[in-house]
N, C-alpha and C positions, 0 to 999 in steps of 0.2 A: 684609516680610526671610523670613516662615514658608515662603512659597511658595517661595521662588530658595533655602533650605535642603532644600527639599524635592525639586526640580529635580536638586539637586548629588546629593541622597543616592541619587536616583532613577540617574542617570545614573552614580555612583561604581557601584552594586549591577551595573547593566547591563553595565561594564565588566570589573568582575569577571568575571562569569558569561560573556562571553566569550574572555576570559583562560583559564578552568577548560574551555570548550568544546574550546578550542585545544588544551589539553594533552593530554584525552584522547583528542581524534583521535588524535594519534600516539602514542598507547599501542597504538592499537588496530592488530591485524596479522591479515591473512585466513589460512584454514588453507592448509599447503602440499599440495600436489597428490602423495599418496606415490606411492613405486615400483611398491609392491605391495599395492594396498587391499584393503583387507577387502570393501568393497562396490562393487560393479558395475550400472552401468545395466540389465542384465539381472537385478538382484535389486528393480527398481523398477515399482510398479502405477500408473499416472497414471491419475488419476480426475478426468475435465472433465463438470460439470454445466453444461447449456445450456436455454435457452427465447428462442425468438425469434430463433434461431441466426442470425448475421451473414455475409454472401456472403464473407469470409477463412476460414472455420472451416478448409475443406476445404486452405488453406496452414499453418495452425495442425498439422494434423494429419500435412502433412507434415513438418513442421519435427522434430515430436516423436516420430515413429518415425525417422527419419535418427539420435536420440540414441540407439538400438535401446534400446527399454524392455522389461520382460517382455511388460507389456501394456499397451492404451489402454482404459479402459470409460467411454464416453460416457453420461451417465445424461439423459434430455428426458422427455418428456412424450407420450402418444399424441398430441394436437394438431400437436405439432412433429415427429414422427417421420419423417414423409415427407418432409421438409425435410432435416434431419440424414442421411438416407439418400443425398437428394440430393448434398451435400457431399461423401459417401464419396468420388464419382467423381474426386477430385484424388487418390486414393490408388492408383486401380486401377492394376495392374501393378508395385506397389512389392514385393520379394520378401517383406516382413513385414508387406503389407497384414492379414494376417488374426488379428493382433494387437490389431487395433481389434474390439469389439463395443460395441453401442448396446443400452441399457436403458432402460424407463421406469418410472415413478412414476407414483400417479394421479393428483397434481397438482402446479402448480410450486410449490416449496418447493427453497430451494437447500441449506437443513439437511436435510431430506428426501433428496435426491438426494445429497448427499454421501455420508450413512449410505449409502444402496442402492450405491453405488459401493466405500464401503471394506467391507462386507460379501462381495460377491464378490471384491474383489481377494485375490489372491497372493502377493502380492512379498511381502517382508519389511521391505520401505520405501515408502512412499506417497509420492507428486506430486501435489497438490491443486492444480488449476488451474484459472484461469478459460479462458472460451472462445474470450477475445480476444487470448490472450496466447502466445507461443511463444518458444523457444532461440534465441541468436544464431549458434550453432554446432552442430556434430554433436557436442560435448565437454562441452558446459553440463552436463548430469545428471553428467557425470562430475568437475568441477569444485565443481559443489553438492555432490557425497555425498565430498565431500574433510573438512567437520568430523569428520563419524560417526566419524573413526576415534578420537576421544575416546569411552569410552562412556558416558560423561556425560551428551553432548550430544544430544536429543531431536527438534530441530526446526532446521530451515535454512533460509533465506532469502537471496535473493543481488538483484543491482542489478535495479531495472527502468528502460528508457529509454522513449520513445515512438515509435511506430510508426507511422507519418502517408502516408494513400494519396495522393501526390502526383499522382496520372494525372488527365488534364485532362477524362478521357472517365468519371471515374466510376463504374466499372465495380465496384469494391470490388478489386481486385487489390492487392495490398498492396505496400510502403511504393514504392520507387524501382530501376524494373525499367531496366536497362541499355539503353542504346541508345534506348530510348523516347525521340521526340520531343519532344511537345508533353507539358508539366506545368503544374499551376496552383499559384498561390500559397496558402498554409499562411491561414486564417482567423485572426481577431485570438481566437476562442476556442481554435483549436489552439496557437496562441504563448502563452497565458494556461497552457496544460497544461504545455505545455514547460518553463515559468517554474516551474510549481509544484512539478515532478519533479527540476528542476536539485539541489535540495539534498539528498537524499533520503539518497544514498552518506553527506555528511556527516553528518548527523542520526540515521543507527545507527553509522557510525564513533564518534559522541561515545556513544551509550548503551552500545555495548562496551566502551568504553574506560573509562566511569566503573564502573558496579559491575554491568555486563552484563544488566541488567535491560530489555527488551524492552515498548513500552507495546502496539503489536501490529504481529505480523508480517504483512506484507500479503497477503493471499489470493489475490492474481494467479498466486502459483507458491510451495507452502509442501511441503517436504520434512518427513518425519516418520516418525520407527520406528511401521510399524504395529503392533506389539505394544502401543504405549501408548494405542490406542483399541480394539484387535480382542480384547485379553486382559482389559480393562476391565469389569466388568458393569455398570458403572454409568454410562459413557459415551453412549452413545446417549440414554437416559432423559433425562440431563443436558443434552446438546445438543438433543434435539428437542422438550422441551419447556421451553423457559429462555423467562418471560414478563418482561415489562418495564410493570409498573404494571397488571398483569393480561394485558397484550396479547403473546400469543404474538409470537416473534420470528423471522423468516424471515430477514433480512439482519443483519450484523453476525457473521456464523460466526466470519472470521480474527481477529476481540476474543476470542469463546470460547475457541475453541481455543489462541490465545496464553497467556489464564488458565489453561485447563485443564491446558496443558504444563508451563507455569515457576510458578504457586504453586499449581496443587491436586496436581501428581503429582512438581514438584519437579527438574524434568528443565530442563539449560540450553538456551539457544536462542542461537543461534548465525547473526550474517551474516555470508557468503560475498562481501565487496567486490570481484571480480578481472572483469575486463573478459569473460571465457569464461562466468564463470557467469550472467551477466546474460541478463534476457530482455526481449522487447520487447513493450508492449502498445498494441494501436490505444487513439485517443481521438477523443472527440466533434469534429466542425467545427461543430456549431451549441451553440445554448442548452443544449442537453442535457448539456453539462458543469457549466455553472450546477446543474440538478438533480442530479449527480454530487455536486458539493459538499456541496450540501443534507445529503442521504444521508450521507455518509462525517461531515458536523460532527457529524448526529443520533447515530451510532455511537461515534463520539469522545467526546461527551457522555453519555452512557449508561454508556461503557466509565470515565471519569473518576469520575463520581460512584460507580457499582459499588465499581471499586477504593479509593476512601478512604473512603466511609461505610461499606460493607459485605463482601466478600469482596475480601483481606484487610484491608480498613482503610489508614488512614494508618499507624499504629502496626503494622500486620501487616507491612506494606511493610517496614519498617525492620526488623524484626525476621527476614524474609528474606533480608538483607543487600542491600536495594535502595534504600537512603537517597537516592539524587541522585533515580531514578525518584519516588520519593515525593514530595519537594521540588519538580519539575517538574509534577508532576500538578497537584498545590495552584496553583501558577502558574499554569498553562495555564489553570486553573476560574474562577481570578479576575480572567484577563486583561481582559475588558471593562469592568470596577469600576476595574481598576488605568489602562487607557486614559483612560477617562472625570476618573479624579484628575490624572494627567499633562497632561491639556487643560487643565483647570481652576487646575492650579498654572502652566502655562504665561501664561496670560491675566493673572492676576494680578503674576506676576515682570515681564513686560512692558508694565503699567501703574507696578510701582513700581521695578523696576530692571532697565530696559531693555538695559542695554549686558550686564549678564551674563546677561541672556535668548538675547542677540542672539547672543553668544559659543558659547553651548550649543547653539543652532539652527543654527551655522556647523560647528559638529563633528559634528552630525548629516545633516546637510546632504551634507557631506563624505563621509560613509559611504554615504547611498544614493547619490550619484553613481558612488562607487567599485564599489558592488555591481552596478548597473545598467549601467555601461561591460563590465567583465567578463562580464556576460551577454550582453549583444549582441556582444563580438567573440566570443565563444563560440558563440550561435547567430546569426549573421546575417540568416537567412531570418525573424528575429521584428522586425526592426529597423522595417520598415515598420507594425507594430502598435505601437508604443511607450509611446503613452498607453494604448491599451487594457489592457496587460499592467501597466504600472503601478495604474492601476484596479484590475483582477481583485485583484493583489496584497492590496487593500485590503475586498475585497468579503466577505472571508468574516467581517471583523470586522464589519462593518455587518450583518450578517444574523444576528449573535449572539442580538438578541431572537427574532428569528423561529425558530430554531434551537429556543431552550429552550421557545418558546409550543408548538413541534410535536413534542418528542420524543418524544412516543409514537406519533407515525406512522411507519409501518413499510413501507412501500409500497416497492418496485423503482423507481419513479419513472419509469429510459431504457428499462424492456422489460414488454410484455405478460404481465403475469404472470396474466391469465386464463385457466380452463379452457376455455373454447372460443374 
């Protein structure tokens, strides 16, 4: 009977959490685009760190230039300088092509590359952008700037959608070019990534609608007030010298920046969920996506342990008026143990009270069927990989023991981060 009671209690808790999430999501509203904005795209310095630069980078530069920022600073390493300069051919002939400049740092290190770009930036706002990410429209920057009308907002992010090269000739040209005759089917890995990104807008809306606390604003595109970094004498040292168990951190920059802006310096962070504020990001079509998951999960685990036990700590989060975030972080940290407890409870419940256990199982199955039906209706291109998508939904949980075992590993994994 204890197993059945435990299952009922767990499901009641999960139902209540789902109800709360729906209520918080309804509370969220994106910032309205002002008629006379205080901040314009011409106030923004775009900083793009890059190594092993991929074939669509030139198109990324074109799209950012079309938003007419103040400048674009590309930070690479000597090994890749010629490769990066070759990509600049895509912007040849654009009237504002002279806004792009390329600089180098001695060694591949994303944090050092970002610091170099931030030092050189002259705009009052910074857009820290990954080299595989670009805006959906010429007005994307304008929409991402809208929340800065609130003087308490220090950083802004927006929706991210997958950007898939579907052309059959595999020449790294971006997305679907109208009129192109031959197109390939997406791979299972791409379908899994589309599924993984499908719920991010709802996730951020819930966080904004609850207590406004963000675990991590994605580093794909993050707009920040330049003064938060450039006028703080402690920022550069803290950012570039952060370690984990004695290991200097290279990746996880977005985790640090979110904590620094929100927790250390007390600024608000805002998620601007409008179609015009979205960016597209390329995704891996092979097992490289699995390597990305591992790297992201390691950064998440480091973040959880830091936030809950060190800076600012669980009670510190609550004192900073982020009780929902604090509770959800604890839930995420104990999720593997929690899952095993559920499985054991199912095993004993099915032996002792099979009818009740099967009723609860049908309730769960109905939820799964609805979720996957909605996803495949929205993304019909993923249907042929339905089994792979379902399996990949559960792979991160299976990877948990490996993530804990290798949490000190900070390798890039999907890029060549050697000097030569």
